[in-house]
C-alpha positions, 0 to 999 in steps of 0.5 A: 500500500503506497501513500500519496501526499496531495497539495491543494491549489488556490481556493483552498486557503482559509484565514488562520491556516498557518496559526492552525498548524499543529504544535510540532518541531517541524512546523516550527522549523518551517515557520522559522525557515520561512521568516529567514527566507522572506524576511517577514513573520509568516503568521502575518500572511494568513489573516482574512485581509492578507489573504486578499492578496494572491501572493499571500495565498500562494505562500500560505499554501506552500508553507502549510503544505511543507510544514505538514508533510515534514511533520508526517515524515518526521513521525515515520509516515513518509509518502511514496508519491507526491502530487500538487494541484496548481501552486501545490506542485511547488510544495510537492517538489520541496517534499520530493527533494527536487526543490529547496524550500527557500528557493521554492518560497522565492519562486512562489512569491515571484509567480504570485506577483507575476500573476497578480500584476498581470491581472489585478482585477476583472479576471478569475475562475469559475467551476462548472459541475454537471456538464461533460468536457465537450459540452462546456468547450462548446459553450466556451467557444460561443463566448470566447473572443479577444475582448472576452477571453475564457478558457477551459482550465482545470479538469478536476473530474469527468463532470467537474471542470473549471474555467478561467478568463475575464469576469464578463466571460465567466458570467456568460459561460456560467449562465449558458451552463445553467441553461444546459443543465449544469448542477453548479456554476459558481465563481471560485475564490481565485482572483486571477485567470489561472491555467490558461494561455493568458499567462504565457508571457508570465511563464517566460519571466518565471523560467528565467528565475528558474535558470538560477535555481538548482533543481534536483532529481526527486527522492520519491515519485513526483507526479505533475498534474499539469504534465500528467506524468511522473517527472524524474529529470530536474530540467523537466521539473523546472520547466513544468513548474515554471509553465504550470500557471498557463497549463491546464490541470488534469487532476483525475487523470493524474490521480489515476496515474498514482493509483496505477502506480500503487497509491491506495492512501491519499492524504491532503495537506492543509487546507480543506478537503476539495482534493480528497473529494475529487480523489476518493472515486479514483482510488479504487479500493483505496482511501482519500483523507484530509488533514482538516479536522483530523487528529495527527495520531489518527492520520498517522495510524491510517498511513501505517502499513 
């Protein structure tokens, strides 16, 4: 039975998420390393006001993911595989040993600044539930234009898809989706149009930053939900991380790959349980669990061989 650690993306953030991390030496170490790298108190990043910033959101998800994973590993629960959703690919790379934590923090901060500066307002993401990909793509084609850009962004499950683009275009596709019988069509807590070609120029800037960072061969299986495969070569990992803000997320396909590689327990790092709900149906004869609201000793017992 293999254990998979999964790291959520933007939208999973919650006020107080860093303050809610368990008291543990590895959590403290991670917070101290964060303060040293960023020259700020990381606990200042998770207030409701601070989380209005894409930069604070992406940093908080990275910090929380690395801290919790380090805690589990220190307690003997080392995963065989890791996977991240969007920004979650960065803490996954740290835990896999492919990317240094301080480097990851600087790259995440740059990534978030590039995204926020490119689209400070008027853009975002929405989720559509109940329509198949072909149906939604047909609706997107009716709305998309240079003036109203909108794209298929995340393929979370067969009938749970996310779109990215301008606010007016999102509203138009959501209205059409409701007319076509979608069971849900709503905005996500994401203020930028992630995972679409609008961010191609920003990926070039981030790639330049990666050129000055040492990326290593991972010490465990690193699954990329944007590449939809396991990555082992450092240059492939760096290229994928730099480009993932402009690439679609293929979550269900990547989880299927993890299952084919033997994953039977998937543990979602803070916060929330969105990934667990998406992962559970794919892990046949397995289990997806979230750190949210569960005792550490219970989680460790569930991960025991």
